[in-house]
MIFI-379139 format. One line per field, with one value per residue (C-alpha): x, y, z; residue in three letters. Coordinates in nm, 3 decimals. Layout:
# residues N
east <- c(X / ...) $
north <- c(Y / ...) $
up <- c(Z / ...) $
doza <- c(ALA / ...) $
# end
This chain:
# residues 460
east <- c(-0.921 / -0.845 / -0.512 / -0.685 / -0.948 / -0.740 / -0.666 / -1.035 / -1.124 / -0.866 / -0.998 / -1.356 / -1.251 / -1.063 / -1.360 / -1.580 / -1.353 / -1.344 / -1.722 / -1.728 / -1.467 / -1.667 / -1.988 / -1.829 / -1.630 / -1.834 / -2.064 / -1.786 / -1.536 / -1.797 / -1.832 / -1.456 / -1.383 / -1.646 / -1.560 / -1.190 / -1.232 / -1.405 / -1.136 / -0.860 / -0.982 / -1.071 / -0.902 / -1.043 / -1.395 / -1.382 / -1.244 / -1.537 / -1.805 / -1.677 / -1.472 / -1.572 / -1.428 / -1.118 / -0.973 / -0.878 / -0.733 / -0.350 / -0.190 / 0.151 / 0.227 / -0.077 / -0.230 / -0.100 / -0.283 / -0.447 / -0.628 / -0.758 / -0.867 / -1.028 / -1.227 / -1.350 / -1.456 / -1.631 / -1.841 / -1.890 / -1.857 / -1.690 / -1.334 / -1.060 / -0.844 / -0.641 / -0.559 / -0.434 / -0.218 / -0.228 / 0.066 / 0.011 / -0.117 / -0.435 / -0.567 / -0.775 / -0.675 / -0.899 / -0.981 / -1.124 / -1.394 / -1.596 / -1.904 / -2.114 / -2.388 / -2.391 / -2.131 / -1.764 / -1.694 / -1.415 / -1.418 / -1.249 / -1.079 / -0.899 / -0.536 / -0.492 / -0.799 / -0.923 / -1.267 / -1.464 / -1.554 / -1.787 / -1.795 / -1.864 / -1.934 / -1.682 / -1.904 / -2.178 / -1.957 / -1.921 / -1.550 / -1.607 / -1.882 / -1.665 / -1.374 / -1.579 / -1.756 / -1.423 / -1.273 / -1.561 / -1.885 / -1.983 / -2.057 / -1.737 / -1.536 / -1.776 / -1.752 / -1.373 / -1.367 / -1.604 / -1.386 / -1.074 / -1.245 / -1.346 / -0.987 / -0.852 / -1.099 / -1.018 / -0.665 / -0.819 / -1.025 / -0.710 / -0.517 / -0.800 / -0.883 / -0.524 / -0.535 / -0.860 / -0.730 / -0.392 / -0.371 / -0.333 / -0.235 / -0.455 / -0.337 / -0.363 / -0.426 / -0.803 / -0.974 / -0.635 / -0.482 / -0.790 / -1.163 / -1.354 / -1.600 / -1.802 / -1.865 / -2.212 / -2.363 / -2.156 / -1.831 / -1.830 / -1.871 / -1.615 / -1.356 / -1.435 / -1.403 / -1.088 / -0.895 / -0.983 / -0.869 / -0.546 / -0.448 / -0.551 / -0.446 / -0.116 / -0.265 / -0.567 / -0.336 / -0.127 / -0.435 / -0.538 / -0.193 / -0.129 / -0.475 / -0.441 / -0.206 / -0.507 / -0.723 / -0.795 / -0.655 / -0.392 / -0.282 / -0.232 / -0.033 / 0.186 / 0.249 / 0.335 / 0.539 / 0.746 / 0.799 / 0.915 / 1.159 / 1.288 / 1.179 / 0.875 / 0.838 / 1.192 / 1.327 / 1.529 / 1.211 / 1.030 / 1.195 / 1.036 / 0.695 / 0.549 / 0.464 / 0.107 / 0.096 / -0.171 / -0.079 / -0.071 / -0.375 / -0.587 / -0.479 / -0.517 / -0.756 / -0.517 / -0.157 / 0.066 / 0.052 / 0.396 / 0.318 / -0.029 / 0.102 / 0.381 / 0.360 / 0.264 / 0.512 / 0.392 / 0.442 / 0.577 / 0.334 / 0.621 / 0.752 / 0.675 / 0.532 / 0.235 / 0.281 / -0.055 / -0.241 / -0.467 / -0.624 / -0.975 / -0.967 / -1.210 / -1.318 / -1.209 / -0.844 / -0.763 / -0.407 / -0.339 / -0.485 / -0.267 / 0.042 / -0.002 / 0.158 / 0.484 / 0.488 / 0.417 / 0.698 / 0.939 / 0.840 / 0.910 / 1.230 / 1.397 / 1.245 / 1.168 / 0.792 / 0.588 / 0.276 / 0.139 / 0.133 / -0.120 / -0.095 / -0.278 / -0.343 / -0.253 / -0.525 / -0.489 / -0.193 / 0.034 / -0.071 / 0.170 / 0.156 / 0.194 / 0.282 / 0.321 / 0.360 / 0.190 / 0.305 / 0.219 / 0.566 / 0.630 / 0.999 / 0.886 / 0.697 / 0.797 / 0.636 / 0.736 / 0.621 / 0.648 / 0.602 / 0.286 / 0.438 / 0.794 / 0.744 / 1.062 / 1.092 / 1.050 / 1.140 / 1.120 / 1.071 / 1.110 / 1.083 / 1.455 / 1.401 / 1.148 / 1.245 / 1.261 / 0.924 / 0.752 / 0.910 / 0.782 / 0.431 / 0.419 / 0.528 / 0.261 / -0.006 / 0.070 / 0.066 / -0.260 / -0.420 / -0.297 / -0.070 / 0.288 / 0.300 / 0.019 / -0.240 / -0.070 / -0.093 / -0.460 / -0.548 / -0.375 / -0.557 / -0.885 / -0.842 / -0.787 / -1.107 / -1.301 / -1.153 / -1.284 / -1.631 / -1.620 / -1.498 / -1.778 / -2.044 / -1.919 / -1.873 / -2.231 / -2.364 / -2.152 / -2.268 / -2.631 / -2.610 / -2.444 / -2.645 / -2.868 / -3.210 / -3.438 / -3.188 / -2.928 / -2.655 / -2.279 / -2.085 / -2.109 / -1.853 / -1.574 / -1.467 / -1.097 / -0.978 / -0.595 / -0.558 / -0.305 / -0.084 / -0.372 / -0.459 / -0.101 / -0.112 / -0.446 / -0.306 / -0.006 / -0.233 / -0.462 / -0.168 / -0.060 / -0.419 / -0.603 / -0.941 / -0.910 / -0.822 / -1.127 / -1.356 / -1.210 / -1.305 / -1.654 / -1.702 / -1.576 / -1.814 / -2.113 / -2.027 / -1.992 / -2.332 / -2.503 / -2.353 / -2.451 / -2.810 / -2.821 / -2.696 / -2.956 / -3.232 / -3.123 / -3.308 / -3.091) $
north <- c(-6.352 / -6.279 / -6.117 / -5.868 / -5.758 / -5.484 / -5.322 / -5.341 / -5.178 / -4.904 / -4.844 / -4.810 / -4.582 / -4.352 / -4.361 / -4.243 / -3.941 / -3.875 / -3.864 / -3.615 / -3.395 / -3.399 / -3.320 / -3.013 / -2.896 / -2.974 / -2.668 / -2.427 / -2.583 / -2.540 / -2.170 / -2.117 / -2.293 / -2.101 / -1.760 / -1.836 / -1.923 / -1.589 / -1.392 / -1.565 / -1.365 / -1.045 / -0.809 / -0.987 / -0.986 / -0.619 / -0.526 / -0.706 / -0.565 / -0.208 / -0.127 / 0.242 / 0.276 / 0.065 / 0.189 / 0.537 / 0.686 / 0.684 / 0.995 / 1.128 / 1.264 / 1.228 / 1.491 / 1.518 / 1.311 / 1.615 / 1.696 / 1.340 / 1.328 / 1.670 / 1.556 / 1.248 / 1.457 / 1.710 / 1.432 / 1.250 / 1.489 / 1.339 / 1.256 / 1.070 / 0.809 / 0.658 / 0.675 / 0.386 / 0.522 / 0.305 / 0.109 / 0.219 / 0.511 / 0.331 / 0.255 / 0.471 / 0.590 / 0.480 / 0.720 / 0.575 / 0.808 / 0.801 / 0.997 / 1.220 / 0.960 / 0.598 / 0.327 / 0.383 / 0.434 / 0.353 / 0.637 / 0.586 / 0.897 / 0.946 / 1.034 / 1.228 / 1.452 / 1.430 / 1.322 / 1.106 / 0.779 / 0.630 / 0.480 / 0.144 / 0.007 / -0.276 / -0.518 / -0.470 / -0.591 / -0.958 / -0.960 / -0.768 / -1.005 / -1.307 / -1.155 / -1.091 / -1.427 / -1.605 / -1.440 / -1.406 / -1.531 / -1.157 / -1.186 / -1.045 / -1.210 / -1.501 / -1.581 / -1.561 / -1.818 / -2.048 / -2.030 / -2.100 / -2.397 / -2.535 / -2.499 / -2.684 / -2.970 / -2.983 / -3.087 / -3.372 / -3.459 / -3.472 / -3.690 / -3.939 / -3.940 / -4.028 / -4.318 / -4.448 / -4.416 / -4.580 / -4.908 / -5.211 / -5.512 / -5.408 / -5.487 / -5.246 / -4.872 / -4.880 / -4.694 / -4.566 / -4.360 / -4.340 / -4.393 / -4.688 / -4.475 / -4.774 / -4.895 / -4.826 / -4.704 / -4.627 / -4.775 / -4.511 / -4.228 / -4.383 / -4.397 / -4.045 / -3.913 / -4.105 / -4.047 / -3.677 / -3.639 / -3.827 / -3.610 / -3.282 / -3.356 / -3.166 / -2.855 / -2.853 / -2.883 / -2.599 / -2.377 / -2.446 / -2.394 / -2.072 / -1.944 / -1.998 / -1.697 / -1.473 / -1.646 / -1.460 / -1.704 / -1.896 / -1.584 / -1.394 / -1.684 / -1.692 / -1.317 / -1.320 / -1.639 / -1.534 / -1.189 / -1.334 / -1.566 / -1.284 / -1.452 / -1.237 / -0.859 / -0.712 / -0.675 / -0.369 / -0.167 / -0.249 / 0.035 / 0.291 / 0.257 / 0.556 / 0.501 / 0.427 / 0.305 / 0.131 / -0.169 / -0.087 / -0.301 / -0.143 / 0.209 / 0.180 / -0.110 / -0.274 / -0.399 / -0.681 / -0.982 / -0.921 / -0.556 / -0.599 / -0.578 / -0.333 / -0.032 / 0.286 / 0.571 / 0.923 / 1.266 / 1.542 / 1.837 / 2.073 / 2.035 / 2.343 / 2.535 / 2.302 / 2.248 / 2.212 / 2.233 / 1.929 / 1.818 / 1.671 / 1.291 / 1.121 / 1.444 / 1.610 / 1.716 / 1.948 / 2.001 / 1.627 / 1.610 / 1.900 / 1.745 / 1.423 / 1.594 / 1.646 / 1.283 / 1.157 / 1.374 / 1.241 / 0.883 / 0.938 / 1.139 / 0.949 / 0.603 / 0.529 / 0.494 / 0.667 / 0.452 / 0.115 / 0.192 / 0.273 / 0.607 / 0.648 / 0.998 / 1.085 / 1.072 / 1.361 / 1.580 / 1.288 / 1.069 / 0.982 / 0.936 / 0.564 / 0.432 / 0.067 / -0.153 / -0.491 / -0.656 / -1.007 / -1.117 / -1.026 / -0.957 / -0.612 / -0.523 / -0.188 / 0.017 / 0.382 / 0.623 / 1.002 / 1.278 / 1.472 / 1.811 / 1.797 / 1.533 / 1.357 / 0.981 / 0.829 / 0.474 / 0.222 / -0.153 / -0.392 / -0.762 / -0.798 / -0.681 / -0.953 / -1.264 / -1.592 / -1.712 / -1.391 / -1.417 / -1.773 / -1.675 / -1.377 / -1.605 / -1.859 / -1.588 / -1.475 / -1.832 / -1.890 / -1.591 / -1.703 / -1.402 / -1.521 / -1.704 / -1.515 / -1.712 / -2.048 / -1.988 / -1.889 / -2.200 / -2.438 / -2.282 / -2.285 / -2.657 / -2.709 / -2.519 / -2.728 / -3.045 / -2.938 / -2.885 / -3.233 / -3.388 / -3.228 / -3.332 / -3.690 / -3.728 / -3.625 / -3.860 / -4.149 / -4.100 / -4.069 / -4.401 / -4.572 / -4.425 / -4.655 / -4.688 / -4.401 / -4.246 / -3.970 / -4.135 / -4.153 / -4.475 / -4.699 / -4.655 / -4.914 / -5.044 / -5.080 / -4.965 / -4.951 / -4.587 / -4.463 / -4.319 / -4.119 / -3.991 / -3.872 / -3.687 / -3.529 / -3.425 / -3.254 / -3.084 / -2.968 / -2.807 / -2.625 / -2.531 / -2.433 / -2.398 / -2.752 / -2.878 / -2.715 / -2.851 / -3.203 / -3.199 / -3.076 / -3.347 / -3.616 / -3.497 / -3.488 / -3.831 / -3.972 / -3.834 / -3.964 / -4.311 / -4.319 / -4.226 / -4.482 / -4.764 / -4.684 / -4.705 / -5.049 / -5.316 / -5.555) $
up <- c(0.937 / 1.302 / 1.216 / 0.982 / 1.235 / 1.403 / 1.067 / 0.980 / 1.311 / 1.257 / 0.908 / 1.030 / 1.317 / 1.079 / 0.845 / 1.131 / 1.193 / 0.819 / 0.827 / 1.115 / 0.947 / 0.624 / 0.808 / 0.966 / 0.667 / 0.354 / 0.333 / 0.423 / 0.183 / -0.088 / -0.002 / 0.023 / -0.306 / -0.503 / -0.356 / -0.386 / -0.754 / -0.808 / -0.628 / -0.826 / -1.125 / -0.938 / -1.184 / -1.488 / -1.340 / -1.242 / -1.584 / -1.748 / -1.516 / -1.478 / -1.789 / -1.786 / -1.436 / -1.490 / -1.820 / -1.942 / -2.258 / -2.273 / -2.125 / -2.037 / -1.693 / -1.472 / -1.247 / -0.889 / -0.626 / -0.464 / -0.790 / -0.820 / -0.456 / -0.488 / -0.794 / -0.606 / -0.305 / -0.525 / -0.677 / -0.345 / -0.047 / 0.258 / 0.359 / 0.172 / 0.340 / 0.056 / -0.313 / -0.526 / -0.806 / -1.119 / -1.263 / -1.623 / -1.824 / -1.926 / -1.577 / -1.344 / -1.000 / -0.712 / -0.429 / -0.107 / 0.021 / 0.342 / 0.233 / 0.454 / 0.430 / 0.320 / 0.271 / 0.198 / -0.172 / -0.412 / -0.663 / -1.000 / -1.144 / -1.476 / -1.384 / -1.707 / -1.697 / -1.337 / -1.458 / -1.214 / -1.388 / -1.127 / -0.780 / -0.619 / -0.273 / -0.250 / -0.059 / -0.321 / -0.605 / -0.700 / -0.614 / -0.290 / -0.180 / -0.264 / -0.072 / 0.243 / 0.216 / 0.176 / 0.483 / 0.728 / 0.566 / 0.580 / 0.955 / 1.101 / 1.377 / 1.421 / 1.052 / 1.065 / 1.344 / 1.154 / 0.843 / 1.051 / 1.218 / 0.878 / 0.753 / 1.058 / 1.014 / 0.645 / 0.746 / 0.947 / 0.641 / 0.428 / 0.674 / 0.727 / 0.355 / 0.269 / 0.515 / 0.366 / 0.008 / 0.074 / -0.125 / 0.101 / -0.104 / -0.397 / -0.748 / -1.036 / -1.038 / -1.090 / -0.809 / -0.690 / -0.970 / -1.193 / -1.132 / -1.273 / -1.468 / -1.589 / -1.237 / -1.111 / -0.788 / -0.486 / -0.631 / -0.906 / -0.654 / -0.420 / -0.698 / -0.816 / -0.461 / -0.370 / -0.692 / -0.710 / -0.350 / -0.413 / -0.711 / -0.552 / -0.193 / -0.195 / -0.357 / -0.124 / 0.177 / 0.035 / 0.000 / 0.358 / 0.510 / 0.316 / 0.405 / 0.782 / 0.832 / 0.755 / 1.019 / 1.342 / 1.600 / 1.406 / 1.219 / 1.543 / 1.689 / 1.380 / 1.392 / 1.761 / 1.737 / 1.436 / 1.587 / 1.919 / 1.738 / 1.519 / 1.195 / 1.117 / 1.137 / 1.136 / 1.490 / 1.398 / 1.345 / 1.669 / 1.859 / 1.625 / 1.789 / 1.965 / 2.334 / 2.229 / 1.870 / 1.665 / 1.452 / 1.082 / 0.992 / 1.267 / 1.172 / 0.794 / 0.746 / 0.500 / 0.510 / 0.386 / 0.621 / 0.769 / 0.840 / 0.994 / 1.351 / 1.269 / 1.504 / 1.322 / 1.365 / 1.446 / 1.294 / 1.516 / 1.521 / 1.611 / 1.254 / 1.049 / 1.345 / 1.398 / 1.772 / 1.938 / 1.607 / 1.606 / 1.281 / 1.303 / 1.317 / 1.083 / 0.911 / 0.589 / 0.609 / 0.318 / 0.442 / 0.427 / 0.076 / -0.041 / 0.119 / -0.079 / -0.381 / -0.194 / -0.086 / -0.439 / -0.573 / -0.308 / -0.388 / -0.757 / -0.706 / -0.423 / -0.429 / -0.793 / -0.737 / -1.005 / -0.972 / -0.872 / -0.500 / -0.230 / -0.052 / 0.280 / 0.411 / 0.771 / 1.034 / 1.279 / 1.365 / 1.456 / 1.163 / 0.884 / 0.509 / 0.439 / 0.096 / 0.018 / -0.285 / -0.307 / -0.631 / -0.744 / -0.638 / -0.274 / -0.332 / -0.448 / -0.128 / 0.022 / 0.299 / 0.352 / 0.623 / 0.590 / 0.847 / 0.752 / 0.837 / 0.710 / 0.438 / 0.552 / 0.536 / 0.883 / 0.781 / 0.500 / 0.530 / 0.239 / 0.173 / 0.235 / 0.594 / 0.673 / 0.865 / 0.675 / 0.806 / 0.701 / 0.357 / 0.320 / 0.432 / 0.194 / -0.091 / 0.004 / 0.016 / -0.339 / -0.468 / -0.278 / -0.451 / -0.794 / -0.843 / -0.849 / -1.184 / -1.357 / -1.555 / -1.493 / -1.118 / -1.150 / -1.349 / -1.106 / -0.810 / -1.006 / -1.076 / -0.702 / -0.620 / -0.871 / -0.721 / -0.380 / -0.524 / -0.681 / -0.354 / -0.154 / -0.404 / -0.446 / -0.070 / -0.001 / -0.272 / -0.145 / 0.212 / 0.102 / -0.079 / 0.219 / 0.505 / 0.717 / 0.554 / 0.650 / 0.893 / 0.894 / 1.099 / 1.138 / 1.078 / 1.388 / 1.663 / 1.670 / 2.011 / 2.094 / 1.755 / 1.732 / 1.623 / 1.878 / 1.607 / 1.465 / 1.812 / 1.864 / 1.534 / 1.627 / 1.965 / 1.805 / 1.550 / 1.829 / 2.010 / 1.694 / 1.601 / 1.922 / 1.754 / 1.622 / 1.969 / 2.125 / 1.854 / 1.891 / 2.257 / 2.167 / 1.903 / 2.141 / 2.413 / 2.177 / 2.037 / 2.389 / 2.494 / 2.179 / 2.221 / 2.590 / 2.509 / 2.229 / 2.454 / 2.719 / 2.460 / 2.343 / 2.545 / 2.740) $
doza <- c(MET / ALA / THR / ARG / LEU / PRO / ALA / SER / ARG / ALA / TYR / ARG / ALA / ILE / TRP / ARG / TRP / HIS / PHE / TYR / ALA / GLY / LEU / ILE / VAL / ALA / PRO / PHE / LEU / LEU / ILE / LEU / SER / ILE / THR / GLY / ALA / ILE / TYR / LEU / PHE / ASN / ASP / GLU / ILE / ASN / ASP / ALA / LEU / TYR / PRO / ALA / GLN / ARG / PHE / VAL / ALA / PRO / HIS / GLY / ILE / GLY / LEU / PRO / PRO / SER / ARG / LEU / ILE / GLY / ALA / ALA / LEU / HIS / ALA / HIS / PRO / GLY / SER / ALA / THR / ARG / ILE / ASP / LEU / PRO / PRO / ALA / GLY / THR / ARG / SER / ALA / ILE / VAL / PHE / VAL / THR / PRO / VAL / ARG / GLY / ASP / ALA / LEU / ARG / VAL / ALA / VAL / ASP / PRO / GLY / SER / GLY / ARG / VAL / LEU / GLY / ALA / THR / VAL / TYR / SER / HIS / THR / LEU / VAL / GLY / PHE / ALA / ASP / GLU / MET / HIS / GLY / SER / LEU / THR / ILE / GLY / THR / LEU / GLY / ASP / ARG / ILE / VAL / GLU / LEU / ALA / ALA / CYS / TRP / ALA / LEU / VAL / LEU / ILE / ALA / THR / GLY / LEU / TYR / LEU / TRP / TRP / PRO / ARG / GLY / ARG / ARG / GLY / LEU / ALA / GLY / ILE / ALA / TYR / PRO / ARG / LEU / ARG / ALA / GLY / GLY / ARG / LEU / PHE / TRP / ARG / ASP / LEU / HIS / ALA / VAL / THR / GLY / ALA / TRP / ALA / LEU / ALA / LEU / ILE / ALA / PHE / LEU / ILE / VAL / THR / GLY / LEU / PRO / TRP / ALA / GLY / ILE / GLU / GLY / ASP / LEU / LEU / LYS / ARG / GLY / THR / ALA / ALA / LEU / GLY / ILE / GLY / TYR / PRO / GLN / SER / ASN / ARG / THR / TYR / ALA / ALA / PRO / VAL / SER / GLN / PRO / MET / LYS / ALA / ALA / LEU / GLY / ASP / ALA / PRO / TRP / THR / MET / GLU / GLN / ALA / PRO / MET / PRO / ALA / SER / THR / PRO / ALA / HIS / GLY / GLY / HIS / ALA / GLY / HIS / ASP / GLN / PRO / ARG / GLY / GLY / ARG / ASP / ASP / ALA / ALA / VAL / ALA / GLY / SER / ASP / ARG / ILE / ALA / ALA / ALA / LEU / ALA / ARG / ASN / HIS / GLY / LEU / THR / GLY / ASP / TYR / ARG / LEU / PHE / LEU / PRO / ASN / GLY / SER / THR / GLY / VAL / TYR / THR / ALA / TYR / THR / TYR / PRO / ASP / ARG / PRO / GLN / GLY / GLN / ARG / THR / LEU / TYR / PHE / ASP / ARG / TRP / SER / GLY / THR / LEU / ILE / ARG / GLU / ILE / GLY / TYR / GLY / ASP / TYR / GLY / TRP / ALA / ALA / LYS / ALA / ILE / GLU / LEU / GLY / VAL / GLN / LEU / HIS / MET / GLY / ASN / TYR / PHE / GLY / LEU / ALA / ASN / GLN / LEU / VAL / MET / LEU / ALA / THR / CYS / LEU / ALA / ILE / VAL / LEU / LEU / VAL / PHE / SER / GLY / VAL / VAL / MET / TRP / TRP / LYS / HIS / ARG / PRO / ALA / GLY / ARG / LEU / ALA / ALA / PRO / PRO / LYS / VAL / ALA / ALA / ALA / PRO / VAL / ARG / GLY / ALA / LEU / VAL / ILE / LEU / LEU / VAL / ALA / ALA / LEU / LEU / LEU / PRO / LEU / LEU / GLY / ALA / SER / LEU / LEU / ALA / VAL / TRP / ALA / ILE / ASP / HIS / VAL / VAL / GLU / THR / VAL / ARG / ARG / ARG / ARG / VAL / PRO / ALA) $
# end
């Protein structure tokens, strides 16, 4: 018995950390899994909820972008920032309008007739709410940090859960590969929790790892790190930045992951005799709207793009037209910048120009969102989301049944537990994930204070 004590202590110590990780992560994993499951089927949901705005009668050659933007602005006065041109003749075009009053609108327009089909506020739609909830809990930067922290602790949950599940001299597969459904009480919930986690572990880890590039702190570290190593945003394009240039995501509000920090080029106002002629920034720019037709024609004629791309209008006299494709398979990603005055191509960046790390991240993002393999990809990711929901629910039930009578308490602390290997792993993870490292210190400090207070209350 004495020889098995250290292993028992290690097991109970890991269990304690598993408890803490679950306590921190559970509610947020529940939110992320439900909202993620919704967003997996964003097109299908929007098609079902807004069919009149999503589908149009078949037509031949569509109207030029300026006509579609003009129709949207006539129905909803304001300024236009972007138009999404549809991939097929039975889909509507979407014009992004900042109205004179109220929230930003996405206005659906029939590309064949120019008829306005309706408008939505993205955050007020089911998919839009799920998207914002999934990324930032709808509370901006603070929410983004909370989501990132939950993702980091979910990795701790996975590692400790794998240790607790690992069979140690047990015979048979019951409770390891399949749950003992006829078992009662806590054993049933333990099996359900452990087996579900074992089968879904790799996919859950994949979802977390491929989601972290979008996080505020870890995502920024990845962008800067891959760029510095020459394996992210293409080095050959860094010299194109103007002396003072906004990153693409900040300038446009939307960009592929690899291009988020790409420096925006600038138009030269001297082109076409426009020296010193400053267009209003943030207001209606009829010249930019009219010029979109020339850009669309150049995209079709010289670059083979007749639809299924996003076209951003220039902002101010030095702004540029930006067109980019964002297909389900990232190999088709292309970003093109055009001078607003001359209409000439400033530069084009494609997936082939990305570094290997950026290519891998873009591939992971599309798999994460259920896009790459179509319905099969969606169903696999949906099953993973449902597994997370089941893990959270079964974990809460199991803890509730095992908690000290009448108290909400963590498992007791184990003195001198031999978990040096686990500590080394946590230290390395903390260095790679700074938010995790900071939270580990916070949890350790809180736990130390609680234990100190508890010991002082116990009579000698």
